N, C-alpha and C positions, 0 to 999 in steps of 0.2 A: 504494500500500500504506500503510495506516494502521492503528494499533492503538487500541482503545478500552479505557480503564481507569477503573473507578469510584472506586478508592481513591486519595486525593490527600494530599500533604504540603505544607503552606503555608510559603512563604518570601516575603521581599520583596526585589525587585531594585531597589535605589536607592542613593544615596550616591555616593561617588567611586570610579569604576572606571577603570583605565588600559587603554584599548584602543588598538590600532594606528591610525595615520593611515589615512584612506580615500584610497587612491591610485587614481584612475580617469581613463580617457581620455574618458569621456562622463559629465558630472556628472549624478547622479540616475538613471542607467540602466545597463544592462548593455552593455558594449562587446563586440560579436561580429563575426566576419568578415562582410562584406556579401554575399559570394557563397558558395553552398554548394559542398561538394566531397565526394567519396566517400572515406571513411577506410579505411586498411588495418586489419587486426586490431590491437587496441590493445596498445601496449607502454607501460607506465607509466614515465615518466622519473624518474630520481633527481634529488634537489635538487642544483643546481649548487654546486660548492665555493665559488664567489665570489658566491653569491646576495646581493642587497642586504639590508643589515640593516634591521630594522623601525624605523620612526620612530614613537615612542610619544607620543601626545597624550592628555590627560585627556578622558574622555567619560563623562558620567553619563546613563544611559538614563532615560527617563521613569519616574517612580515608579509601579510597577505591582505589585500583589500577584499572585504567580503560584504555581501548584501544580506541584511537580516531579513529572513522571511516573515510574512505576516504571522501573528500568533495563532496557534491552533487552539480550538476550544478544548477545555479540559475534558478528559474521558474518565470512565469508571476505573478505579484501580483494580487491576487483576493481572494474574500471571497465566499465560497459556503455554502448555507443554505439548499439546496435541490437538488435532481437530476431531470431528465426529468419527466414531469407530464404525459407523454403519456404511460408510462409503469407501471404496477402494481407491483412495487418494493419498498420496504421500508428498510432503514438501521437502525438497533437498535445499538446505541452507548452507551458506559459506561465509565465514567470518574473515574480514580483512582487518586484522588487529593492527593497532599502531601503538608504539611505546616511545620512550625517550631514545631508543635505538632507531637506526634507519628503517624505513618501511619498504617491504618488497611485494612483488606481485607474481603470481604463477599464471602466466598467460595460457599455459597448456590446459588448465582447468576450464577457462572460458572457451577455448577452442573446442573442447569435447562437448560442452553444453550447447554451443552454437551449432556444431556439426550434427548433433543428434536432436536438435530442436527441443531442448529441455527447458521448461519454465522453472525458474529458481529465484530464491531470495538471497541477496547479498547484504550482509550487515557491515557497513563501512565505518572504520575509525576516522575521526576528523583529521588527525595528523596524517593518516594514510592518504586521505583525499588530497591534502595539500602537497604531499610529496609524490603523488601518482595521479596528478590532475588529468592527464591524457587518458590514462586507463579508466579512471572513474567516469570521464566523459563518454568513453566508448561503451562502458557497461550501461550507462543511462540511455544511450542512443538505441539500445536494443529493447524492444517492447517486452521480450520474454523475461527480462530481469526486473525484479522488484527490489528497491533499495531500502535498507533499514539503518538505524543509528546504533553504533557499537562503542560509543563514547569517544572522547578526543584522545586520551592518553592511556586508556585501558587500566585504570586503577581498581583496587579492591573497594568497591563503592560502599560496602557496609562498614568500612573503617575510616571513611572521610566525612567531613561535615556537609550540611545541606548546601551551602554556597558552592562547594566543589562539585557536588553532584549536578547542580543546576548548570554550572559552567561547562562541565563535560558534555551535557546534553545540548546546551545552546550553541556552544562552539561547533559541535559536529553538525547540527542542523544548518548553521550558517555556512559552513564549509561545503557541505553537500549541495545546498541550494545555490551557492555562488557558482560552483563548478559545473553542476549538472542541470540546474533549473528545476530540480525535483525537491520536494520536501518529505522526508520519511514520516510515516505514521506509526512505525513499529520500532521497538527498542530491544536490544539484547544486552544483558548485563555481562561484563567480563567475568570469566571463570565460572559462570553460572551462579554467581554469588549475589543474592538480593535479600532484602527484608521488607517489612511493611513500609518503612520510611522511604526506601529507594523506589518501590513500586508506586507509592503515592506521589513522590516528586516527579516521576516520569509521567504519571497520569495528569498531574497539574500542567505539564508541558504539552499535553495532548498526545502522549505516546503510550501505546499498549506494550506491556512487557512480554516478550516472546522468548521462551527457553526451548526445550527440546526433550524428547523422550528416548532418543537414540543418539548418544554420543558415539561417533564413529571410531574414535581412538586414534585418528590420524596424526595428532601431535606427538605420539609416542614413536620415537625413532626405531624401536624394535618391532613395531607393527608393520609387517610386510604387506605387499599388495594382496596376497592370499588371505591374510588375517583380517584385513579391512573388509574385503568382500564377504567373508564368512560372518564377521561380526554384524555388519549392517543387515545382511539377509536373515540372520538368525533372530534379530530383534525388531526389525521393521514390520509394522502391521498397519491396517487401515487407520488413517488419520495421523500417522507418525510424522514427527518433525525430526529430520536427521541433520546433525551439525557436522560440517567439515570445514576446511580452511583453504583460502585462496591467496595467502600471503607467504607461501613457501614454508610454512610451519606444519603443513600437512605433508609429511615426508614422502608418502607414496600415493597421495590422493589422485593425482593426474593419471597415474598408472592403473589404479583400481577403478576409477570412475566409469569408464566405458562398460566394464563388466557389471558394475553395480546397476547402472541404468538398464542395460539389456536384461539382467536377471529380474529386476523389479517389474519391468514391463511384461516379461514372460509370465510373471505371476498374476498379471491382470491389473497391476496398479497404474494409475494415471499420475504423472508427475506434475505438480502444480506449485504456484507460489503460496506463501503463508497466507496472504490476503485471500486468495481463492479458496484455500483450505478452510478458512474461518468464515467464509461468506454466509454460510447457513446457520451460524450460531446466532441465535436471536438475542436482542437486548444485551443485558449484562451477564448472561450466563457464562459459565466457564466449563469447557469440555473436561470430562473426567474419564476414568477407565470403566 
């Protein structure tokens, strides 16, 4: 889900901004569980009382003239991990994570999706968009791709303050809008970490929090092409949202993807975007198992 808006307001994101430290288990990529599991109906956790305090470091984003998109209307706070289980549809999603390290792009993944005519959702990091503007623009030029918000610098959102969460979301919205002309309506929390506060802040910004029920395991360097294929096929079912990576931190994603697509289609699944997967969910209901 993305919104297009012709009217723009110009600001400049530059200078000295204090953003929280990037705390990661896998430098430059998204740390995800290596093995998929079926999740029960979502219960959004509250922030723990003894949550670690944010370590604040200075970080100045690349000087980039951005256009602030029109504000989205607030939406109902909710977390979606899957679509309806009654329809044989699956959403393949790809994270373009961005950190304080240089951002990369695996064009092989895009080529497979384009060649096979697969509709998919790509969650873009704001700094990734700044550093890969041409690639982001190309993804946005293809109607088969839906764009989502994956924060600006990929922090552990449950460990940072409200203002940092808002900045992460707003900066990414502005970067995506400036470069692609699209405005994401979906948001994915880095590392799959969220709590009631994060979900509420995203909803206040007009973003629906989208997670997944099938972590492919592709950030694990030990996950071979064969293991990726086996893992996804073993756990994917009607309504599943599968997460993979398009920032070269999916070590064998491009190799396994053609077989994953062919095998899912052979099982009778239609591959759709997250927005299409959720189109039949009425009102504020949340899909469950």
